[in-house]
N, C-alpha and C positions, 0 to 999 in steps of 0.2 A: 173182741178183735183179734186177739191172739189166737183163738180157737178158729178163726176164719182163716189163717194162713195155712199154706201148703204144708204138706208132712216134712216135705225136705227143707222147708225154712224153719219151721220148729226144732227139727232135729239139728240144725246148725246151729241155732240160738242155745240150744241145751249144751252142744258141745263148746260153743263161745262161752259158756257160763263156767262148765267143767275146767275147762283148759285156763280160763284167768284166773278162777279160784286156786287151782293147784297152783298156778305159777306164782300169784301173789302169795301164798300162804309159805312157798318155797324162801320168795324173798324176804318174808319175816323169819324164816328157819321154824316154822309151824309153832311160833310163840303165841298162845294165848294172850298174854299180857300185851304183845305188840297189834293183836288183829284190831283194826278199826273198820267197822261196815262202810263207813263213807270212803275210807281209802282204797278199799275192795273194790266200791262201785267206779272210783274213779279211775283204776286200774282197767277193769272189764270195760268202762266206756274208751279208755284209749285202745283196747285191744279191738273193739269192736270197730273203730273208726279207721284204726290202719289196717286190720288184717282179716276181720271177718268176712265171709261172702254174702253171709244173708243181708247185710245193713243197706246195699245198694238196691237189692229186689223189693224193698217195703216201701210202700209209698210216705214220703215225709208226714203226710197230715195222719198217717196210720202212727207212725213212730212218736208225733208230737202229741198224740191224743191222751188224755186224762186215764180212761178206759184202758188202753192198750199200755200205759207206764205202769197201772195198778197190778194188771194181769201178769205184766213182765216181772214185778216185786216179786210176785207170788211164786212166780218160775225159779226167780233167782233163790228164793228160800227153799224150795223144793230140793232144787238141784244140790243144796249146799247140804241139806239135812241128809239127802240120799248117799252122797259122797262121803259125809262124817259116818252114816250108819253101814256101811260097806265095811266088813272084815277083813284083816289081812289075809292071804293066803297061806294055808301051811308051808308052799316053798318059801315065800317071804320070810315067814317067821324062822324055818330052819336057816335060810342065807344071813338073816341079821344076826343070829345068834352065834354062827360060825365067826361072821366079821365081829361080832363084839368081843369075841375071845381072842382073835386074831390082833385086835386094836387096842385091847383093855379099856375100851368104851362100853358104857351101859346107858342106852338112849329109850327112852318111854314113846310109844306109838300107839294109835288108838283106832285108826283106819286102814284100809288099803294105801290110799292115796299117800297118807304120811309115813306108812311102812315104805313105800316106793321112795320118797323124801330120804328117809334114815338109811335106807340100803343104799342109795347113791352116794350119800354124805359117806359111810363108812367105808363104800368103795374108794373115794377119794383120799382117805387117810393113808391107803396101802401103797408101800412102795412100788 
């Protein structure tokens, strides 16, 4: 069922997953100990219901079907895996090193999205 959606809707679904994952992880400060898949899904569902453009374009019977839900779960896992696998850019690494020196804080980050969070956090500590 997912594969039968238009490419625009599939792109919108992917973006909603990415956005919700990154905002959820920021909410928990990218703490692996605080991560809960069910909490993330609730966060994503809330985002979908209130802000995602694709939700109203997909028929309710499609959204409610078991096949679509299973395909969507696979897509969610794929998007999360790709997000976590994307390496920070050289520019991010350099900026974070400078900010760590300026703030005296040393933070770990493993992917581009987490590096963005760390960079923004360190910038917020600047006077």
